[in-house]
VOZAVEX-956989 format. One record per residue (C-alpha): residue number from 1; chain; x, y, z. Coordinates in nm, 3 decimals, padded with zeros to 5 digits. Example, Ala and Ser with C-alpha at 12.3 -4.5 7.8 and 13.67 -1.06 7.14 Angstrom:
BEGIN
pos,unit,c1,c2,c3
1,A,01.230,-00.450,00.780
2,A,01.367,-00.106,00.714
# end
This chain:
BEGIN
pos,unit,c1,c2,c3
1,A,-00.338,00.726,-00.840
2,A,-00.359,00.535,-01.157
3,A,-00.589,00.234,-01.222
4,A,-00.308,-00.023,-01.210
5,A,-00.204,00.087,-00.859
6,A,-00.563,00.081,-00.741
7,A,-00.616,-00.265,-00.882
8,A,-00.300,-00.391,-00.705
9,A,-00.414,-00.238,-00.380
10,A,-00.757,-00.386,-00.406
11,A,-00.605,-00.732,-00.496
12,A,-00.383,-00.710,-00.176
13,A,-00.692,-00.611,00.037
14,A,-00.868,-00.922,-00.098
15,A,-00.582,-01.150,-00.022
16,A,-00.560,-01.014,00.332
17,A,-00.937,-01.084,00.380
18,A,-00.881,-01.431,00.239
19,A,-00.616,-01.489,00.516
20,A,-00.840,-01.346,00.775
21,A,-00.622,-01.036,00.829
22,A,-00.930,-00.812,00.876
23,A,-00.745,-00.550,01.068
24,A,-00.472,-00.513,00.812
25,A,-00.718,-00.529,00.523
26,A,-00.948,-00.255,00.684
27,A,-00.644,-00.022,00.743
28,A,-00.538,-00.062,00.387
29,A,-00.895,-00.014,00.259
30,A,-00.930,00.308,00.458
31,A,-00.605,00.431,00.297
32,A,-00.750,00.363,-00.046
33,A,-01.065,00.564,00.020
34,A,-00.914,00.878,00.175
35,A,-00.698,01.164,00.077
36,A,-00.520,01.314,-00.214
37,A,-00.274,01.124,-00.419
38,A,00.041,01.235,-00.246
39,A,-00.113,01.196,00.104
40,A,-00.244,00.859,-00.001
41,A,00.082,00.734,-00.130
42,A,00.266,00.820,00.181
43,A,-00.006,00.658,00.392
44,A,-00.003,00.349,00.176
45,A,00.372,00.322,00.193
46,A,00.352,00.354,00.578
47,A,00.076,00.095,00.592
48,A,00.263,-00.149,00.361
49,A,00.578,-00.117,00.566
50,A,00.384,-00.200,00.873
51,A,00.208,-00.492,00.724
52,A,00.521,-00.633,00.576
53,A,00.673,-00.665,00.908
54,A,00.386,-00.876,01.038
55,A,00.358,-01.123,00.735
56,A,00.716,-01.168,00.631
57,A,00.743,-01.516,00.783
58,A,00.385,-01.611,00.754
59,A,00.287,-01.577,00.393
60,A,00.551,-01.544,00.117
61,A,00.289,-01.474,-00.162
62,A,00.132,-01.193,00.032
63,A,00.466,-01.055,00.123
64,A,00.554,-01.040,-00.246
65,A,00.240,-00.867,-00.331
66,A,00.302,-00.608,-00.065
67,A,00.659,-00.562,-00.162
68,A,00.562,-00.511,-00.526
69,A,00.306,-00.256,-00.444
70,A,00.540,-00.080,-00.198
71,A,00.805,-00.053,-00.476
72,A,00.540,00.100,-00.708
73,A,00.455,00.365,-00.434
74,A,00.821,00.440,-00.383
75,A,00.868,00.486,-00.764
76,A,00.573,00.722,-00.774
77,A,00.683,00.926,-00.477
78,A,01.030,00.965,-00.619
79,A,00.923,01.026,-00.983
80,A,01.099,01.333,-01.132
81,A,00.874,01.627,-01.145
82,A,00.626,01.457,-00.921
83,A,00.418,01.661,-00.684
84,A,00.417,01.415,-00.396
85,A,00.572,01.545,-00.083
86,A,00.562,01.425,00.266
87,A,00.272,01.551,00.464
88,A,00.503,01.619,00.754
89,A,00.713,01.867,00.559
# end
């Protein structure tokens, strides 16, 4: 994962902690620490989709941060010549 994506993920974790969403922040932080790039990206995408569902109506700024990060992950997963594949086949 590139440095920009890591920074955006860390910013989102900080934002979640500021909003006292410790469970969501911890889950995202664990995703940042574990796994190879493709496994990480798939896990990150899944985590972001789950979190988006919970914060959509509560915090538009956090929702926007999550959506931007999710779109970046989607772009990387679908990049031509990329090696990212679903861990489920």
